[in-house]
C-alpha angles and dihedrals in degrees: 000000000000100000101117129099139184119232140180133208111223127213118243090267085064092220105088129048122228098186136028122195145161124224150136136233107002100340095121090058099044127096115272125206099226104030137043117246110233126219113288094258089062095053114092126190104216098190134349139187091060133143115242091257093049091049091048091050093050091046090053091050093051094045090050091048097050097031129213122279096240088061094045095270132125103250130090091208112133096219125053091225130025094266097185113144116245114202124203118235090251091053091048090053091050091051090048092051092048091052096050112120095011121120111247115247091239100048107140095008107129101192121122102185106103094212092054091050090050090052090051089049093052093044093239094138122100098000101133095302112161098205123070120230114267137182123234120177090348095305122114116227127187097202139022088233091058091048092047090054092054093049095038095235137110126278087247092060090053090051090053092047090051091048091052091037093226142090119228112255094242091055100047118124093201118038 
């Protein structure tokens, strides 16, 4: 199915990209873990109506062209190439067959926040963590460091926000 696209996030100067991604539906406009989503006028869809493989290939080309920051490039992408795994239909069927009759890992878990579910999946909860989970603006965080990364502030700022139980207006993710 050709429902994928490749997008870039542009810096405020609107000339240079700082992130390249592939997605479908509203992925380009949704919150990312490692990069801030810019205002809608700074999100550019490079090409759409692509298969997943075509989108992945174009993403790789663009990441290679612009380069990642940690290797003196422009992009804040973590990986040098879009290293998403693409499964063949046969492989997907084999996975499906192997999972038949098994209880899903999340059966009975009533948590909607995607990040929390991912932490449950990875087993990162309750393994000697000093800080207790807390909720800020409706999102569950497991550490002040993780929260500080999302808001782009220091751990100390998060501690103050938690003490006051509010986020300054200019720093809110959801207005």
